[in-house]
C-alpha positions as CSV (number, residue, x, y, z in Angstrom):
1,X,7.4,-21.1,-14.7
2,X,5.1,-18.0,-13.2
3,X,4.9,-19.8,-10.0
4,X,9.3,-20.7,-10.4
5,X,9.8,-17.3,-10.7
6,X,7.8,-15.9,-8.0
7,X,9.0,-18.4,-5.9
8,X,12.7,-16.4,-5.8
9,X,11.6,-13.1,-6.2
10,X,11.9,-12.6,-2.4
11,X,15.7,-14.2,-1.8
12,X,16.8,-12.7,-5.0
13,X,15.3,-9.4,-3.2
14,X,17.2,-9.7,0.0
15,X,20.3,-11.2,-1.4
16,X,20.2,-8.3,-3.5
17,X,19.9,-5.6,-0.7
18,X,22.5,-7.7,1.5
19,X,24.7,-7.2,-1.4
20,X,24.0,-3.6,-2.1
21,X,24.9,-3.0,1.4
22,X,28.0,-4.9,1.4
23,X,29.2,-3.4,-1.3
24,X,28.7,0.7,-0.2
25,X,30.5,-0.7,2.6
26,X,27.3,-0.6,5.1
27,X,27.6,-2.8,8.3
28,X,24.1,-4.4,7.2
29,X,23.2,-6.2,10.2
30,X,23.4,-3.6,12.8
31,X,20.9,-1.1,9.8
32,X,18.8,-4.8,10.1
33,X,18.8,-4.8,14.1
34,X,17.8,-0.9,14.6
35,X,15.4,-1.3,12.0
36,X,14.3,-4.4,13.7
37,X,14.4,-2.4,17.5
38,X,12.1,0.2,15.3
39,X,9.9,-1.8,14.0
40,X,9.5,-3.2,17.8
41,X,8.7,0.2,19.6
42,X,6.3,1.1,17.0
43,X,4.3,-1.8,17.5
44,X,4.4,-1.1,21.8
45,X,3.5,2.4,20.4
46,X,0.3,1.1,18.3
47,X,-0.3,-1.5,20.9
48,X,-3.1,0.4,23.4
49,X,-4.6,2.2,20.2
50,X,-5.7,-1.3,18.1
51,X,-6.4,-3.2,21.1
52,X,-8.9,-0.5,22.4
53,X,-10.4,-0.5,18.7
54,X,-10.6,-4.7,19.3
55,X,-12.1,-4.1,22.0
56,X,-14.6,-1.7,21.3
57,X,-15.5,-3.7,18.1
58,X,-16.1,-6.6,19.7
59,X,-18.2,-5.1,22.5
60,X,-20.3,-3.6,19.6
61,X,-20.9,-6.8,17.5
62,X,-21.1,-8.9,20.4
63,X,-23.8,-7.4,22.9
64,X,-27.3,-6.0,20.9
65,X,-25.6,-2.2,21.0
66,X,-25.9,-2.8,17.4
67,X,-29.0,-3.8,17.2
68,X,-29.7,-1.1,19.5
69,X,-28.4,1.8,16.6
70,X,-29.9,-0.2,14.4
71,X,-32.9,0.5,15.2
72,X,-32.6,4.1,16.1
73,X,-31.4,4.8,13.2
74,X,-33.9,3.4,11.3
75,X,-35.8,6.5,10.6
76,X,-32.9,8.3,8.7
77,X,-32.0,5.1,7.0
78,X,-35.4,5.6,6.0
79,X,-35.5,9.0,4.9
80,X,-32.2,8.3,2.5
81,X,-33.9,4.6,1.1
82,X,-31.4,2.5,2.2
83,X,-32.6,-1.0,3.7
84,X,-32.1,-1.5,7.9
85,X,-30.0,-4.2,6.4
86,X,-27.0,-1.9,5.3
87,X,-26.9,-0.1,8.2
88,X,-24.5,-2.0,10.4
89,X,-22.1,-2.6,7.6
90,X,-22.2,1.5,7.3
91,X,-22.0,1.6,11.5
92,X,-19.0,-0.6,11.7
93,X,-16.9,0.1,9.0
94,X,-15.4,3.3,9.9
95,X,-14.3,1.3,12.9
96,X,-13.5,-2.4,11.7
97,X,-12.5,-3.6,8.4
98,X,-13.1,-7.4,9.4
99,X,-16.2,-6.2,11.3
100,X,-17.5,-4.9,8.1
101,X,-16.6,-7.9,6.4
102,X,-18.3,-9.8,8.1
103,X,-21.6,-8.1,8.4
104,X,-21.2,-8.0,4.4
105,X,-20.7,-11.8,4.2
106,X,-23.9,-12.1,6.5
107,X,-25.6,-9.7,4.5
108,X,-24.8,-11.9,1.1
109,X,-25.7,-15.5,2.2
110,X,-29.3,-13.7,3.4
111,X,-29.9,-11.9,0.4
112,X,-27.5,-12.9,-2.5
113,X,-25.5,-10.0,-4.2
114,X,-27.4,-9.6,-7.2
115,X,-30.0,-8.6,-4.7
116,X,-30.6,-4.7,-4.3
117,X,-29.5,-5.0,-0.6
118,X,-26.6,-7.1,-2.0
119,X,-25.6,-4.3,-4.4
120,X,-26.2,-1.5,-2.2
121,X,-24.4,-3.6,0.3
122,X,-20.8,-3.6,-1.9
123,X,-20.8,-0.8,-3.0
124,X,-20.6,1.0,0.4
125,X,-17.6,-1.9,1.1
126,X,-15.8,-0.4,-1.7
127,X,-16.8,3.3,-1.3
128,X,-15.8,3.5,2.8
129,X,-12.9,4.1,4.6
130,X,-12.5,2.2,8.2
131,X,-11.6,6.1,9.3
132,X,-11.5,5.7,13.0
133,X,-8.2,2.8,12.0
134,X,-6.6,4.8,9.9
135,X,-6.7,8.2,11.9
136,X,-5.8,6.4,15.5
137,X,-3.2,4.0,14.0
138,X,-1.6,6.4,11.5
139,X,-1.4,9.9,13.7
140,X,-0.2,7.6,17.0
141,X,2.6,5.9,14.3
142,X,3.8,9.6,14.1
143,X,3.0,11.5,17.2
144,X,0.5,13.9,16.2
145,X,-2.2,14.8,19.0
146,X,-4.5,17.0,17.0
147,X,-6.3,15.3,14.0
148,X,-8.4,18.5,13.6
149,X,-11.0,17.8,10.8
150,X,-8.9,14.5,9.7
151,X,-12.2,12.4,11.5
152,X,-14.9,14.8,10.9
153,X,-14.2,14.8,7.3
154,X,-14.1,11.1,7.0
155,X,-16.8,10.0,9.0
156,X,-18.6,12.8,6.8
157,X,-17.2,10.8,3.7
158,X,-18.2,7.5,5.3
159,X,-21.9,9.3,6.3
160,X,-21.9,9.8,2.1
161,X,-21.3,6.9,0.6
162,X,-24.1,5.6,3.1
163,X,-26.3,8.0,1.6
164,X,-25.3,7.7,-1.9
165,X,-24.6,3.9,-1.9
166,X,-28.6,2.5,-2.3
167,X,-28.9,6.3,-4.8
168,X,-26.5,4.6,-7.0
169,X,-27.5,1.6,-7.4
170,X,-31.0,2.7,-8.2
171,X,-29.9,5.0,-11.0
172,X,-27.4,2.0,-12.6
173,X,-30.0,-1.3,-12.1
174,X,-33.4,0.6,-12.3
175,X,-34.0,-0.8,-9.6
């Protein structure tokens, strides 16, 4: 029953919107075309930023830069009691959700979801955001040139999640 209802939700919404527009004597097709033009312009404006982010993430993951950065940050990870396997997730999650999800999956395959490292990785994935991506896309979309403290605040929150994820798992599981 619910599947049949779900099949009809979108068509009913479209018919309702078009019907409402016609009843209010709005040129529905003209409005649709105007919206489509604005949507394409938004894509055109965002494309360079998104292309740059995708290129940067690809270069970071395909080169040995991620391993180099993980080794470089090993003393910081050790100081905060975070396993080195978690560092790549922390490095990539502010930039790319998909990239960090791929690393997260490999951590779970290697260590298991119920291991300490798997739990820390899960908490980290759930408590961080794609900060750089969000700032780039959303600010570019609305034309903001000066992000002020947004990026620094977001990255500070991501770092806090990195540090506290291991502590949280230790406190809640007794590990």
